Wavefront OBJ file of the C-alpha trace (Angstrom):
o trace
v 140.232 66.064 135.460
v 136.723 64.637 135.590
v 133.687 66.897 135.023
v 131.926 68.120 138.133
v 128.366 66.845 138.535
v 126.067 69.448 140.175
v 123.409 67.884 142.439
v 120.934 69.167 144.950
v 121.938 72.586 146.553
v 124.811 73.141 144.145
v 122.629 72.672 141.093
v 119.936 75.041 142.539
v 122.660 77.670 143.266
v 124.135 77.362 139.689
v 120.666 77.743 138.016
v 119.641 80.505 140.413
v 122.787 82.452 139.692
v 122.303 82.254 135.918
v 118.726 83.402 136.251
v 119.865 86.153 138.578
v 122.485 87.355 136.166
v 120.034 87.430 133.360
v 117.624 89.425 135.486
v 120.352 91.800 136.601
v 121.338 92.406 132.982
v 117.673 92.995 131.902
v 116.833 95.476 134.700
v 118.545 98.682 133.233
v 117.351 97.846 129.696
v 113.745 96.735 130.240
v 112.402 97.089 133.739
v 113.784 100.471 134.886
v 112.473 102.386 131.722
v 108.967 100.828 132.322
v 108.950 101.924 136.009
v 110.286 105.438 135.400
v 109.225 106.647 131.963
v 109.195 110.398 132.919
v 112.934 110.610 132.391
v 112.717 109.173 128.861
v 109.724 111.414 127.971
v 111.804 114.469 128.871
v 114.749 113.300 126.770
v 112.405 112.669 123.825
v 110.869 116.147 124.138
v 114.326 117.686 124.103
v 115.514 115.710 121.231
v 112.472 116.203 119.107
v 111.850 119.903 119.911
v 112.735 121.232 116.380
v 111.348 118.341 114.373
v 108.022 118.644 112.610
v 106.887 115.103 112.000
v 104.631 116.001 109.099
v 107.579 117.272 107.169
v 109.697 114.093 107.599
v 106.945 111.604 107.149
v 107.803 109.382 104.163
v 105.546 108.866 101.184
v 102.828 111.362 102.214
v 101.663 108.932 104.833
v 99.627 110.087 107.850
v 101.435 110.672 111.085
v 100.888 107.874 113.545
v 97.601 108.042 115.426
v 95.574 105.786 117.600
v 94.507 102.804 115.470
v 91.206 102.328 117.337
v 90.110 105.921 116.880
v 87.996 106.739 113.814
v 89.873 108.572 111.029
v 89.283 112.327 110.967
v 90.376 112.911 107.443
v 87.555 110.867 105.786
l 1 2 3 4 5 6 7 8 9 10 11 12 13 14 15 16 17 18 19 20 21 22 23 24 25 26 27 28 29 30 31 32 33 34 35 36 37 38 39 40 41 42 43 44 45 46 47 48 49 50 51 52 53 54 55 56 57 58 59 60 61 62 63 64 65 66 67 68 69 70 71 72 73 74
């Protein structure tokens, strides 16, 4: 059986379907959380409710803060 050569409309449909499948796979992982962050913020608040970040911060490092804001501890 000889290999099928895609030309014209069939080639465009093949490439378009591959791009579409990749986009469909990326939507629930990348795009949906960016468009609807409220749900994920609620989940994080529930999961981190009893955690004090200062107690679990390794090596006496400061807790993350805005890197462009001047330091308050100096």
